[in-house]
N, C-alpha and C positions, 0 to 999 in steps of 0.2 A: 504494499499499500504506500502510495507517495503522499507527502505532506503538501497541503495547499502553500503556495508561495504568493505574496501579494504583488511582487514585481517579477517581471520576466524580460527576456531579450530575445528577439529574432535577428539572426545573422542572416541576411538575404543575399544570396549570390545568383549568378546567371544560371549555372548548370551546364553539363556537358554530357555527351554520349559516352565518353570514357570515364568510368568511376575513379580512376586514379587522379583526374583532375580535381576532385574534391579534397585530396588529402591536405593540402595547407589549410583549407577552410575548416576541416574537421579539427585540426591542430589549434586554430584559433578558438574554436568553441570549447575545446577541452581545457584550454588555458583559462578562458573565462570561468568555466565551471570550477576550476581549482582555486582561482583567486576570489571567486564569489559563490561559495558552496550553497548558500540559501536562495539564490536566484535560480529561476527555471530558465534555461538556456536552450534555444532550439536553432538548428540550421534550417534555412528554406531556400527554395530554388525557384527561379522564374520558369525554366523549362528543362526538359530531358531528365530531371532526377526528382526524387521525393524526399521529403514532403514539399508541397507548394506552400506559398505564403498563406493562403486561406486555411490549408490544413494545419499548419504550425500555429497560426493565431487561434484557431478553434480549440486546439489541444491545450494551449496555454489558459484560454478563457474557461475551459472545462476544468482545469486544474485550480482554479480560483484566483488567477492572476488578475488584478484590478488595474495594473499599470505595465504596459508592455513598450519597451523601446524597440524600434525597428532600425537596424543599422545596415545600410546597402553596402556589401563588401565589393564594391566597384572602385576603379581607379578614378573615374570621372563620371559625371552626371550626363551621359548620353541619352538617347531615346528611351531606353529601358527605364532609367531613373526618372527622367522628366515626364515620361507620358504613361508608360505602363504601370509604374509603382503607384502613382497617385489614385489610379483606378482602383488597383488592388486594395490600397489603404481605405478607400471609401467604402468598398465592400466589406471589408473587416469591421469598420466602425458601424455599418448598418447591421451587420449580422450579430455583432457582440456589443450592444451598448452599454453593458455593465463593465466593459473593459475600455480603458483609455490607451489607444495605440498612438505613440509619438514617433513621427518620422525624423531621423537624423540625416544630416548631409552624407553623401558618399564617403566612405573612409579614405579614399585617395585624395580627397580635397581638403583634408584636415592638415594643419601645419606639422603635426608630429609625424604622420606618414610621409608627407613630402620630404621632411628632413631625413627621415630614415632611408628613403630611397636614394636621396642624394648622397648620404653617408656611403651607402653600398656602391654607388656608382664611383665615388672617389676611391674607394678601396679597390675596385676593380681596375681603375685607371692607373693605380700605383702598384698594380701586381699582387695586391692582398687578396684574401678570400672574398669571393663574390658570392 
């Protein structure tokens, strides 16, 4: 039996036909779970993989989450983040009015991720581990 958690997190990624593509995203989800053991964390995909965003949102709402952060694991806010994701968010909010779903900017547009990618680029340029 799982305990209800008032807060949750959905890490939203594109998805791919090759299941190995999801390995880094699964590692992110596991790291968040380790750092925030009381939070309910789900990975969701736009296409090709399961669960979808509506499925993950339904699972967290059913688990008793009243606040769910949705973090797009995209490097930038292209068409999927600007067009598809807002429609999916509307669907989540309409289907689960007792849960507040908050959409955050694409992770690749945050200062800390940009700085981390630049750091890896500098390391690669200088012959260090990439």
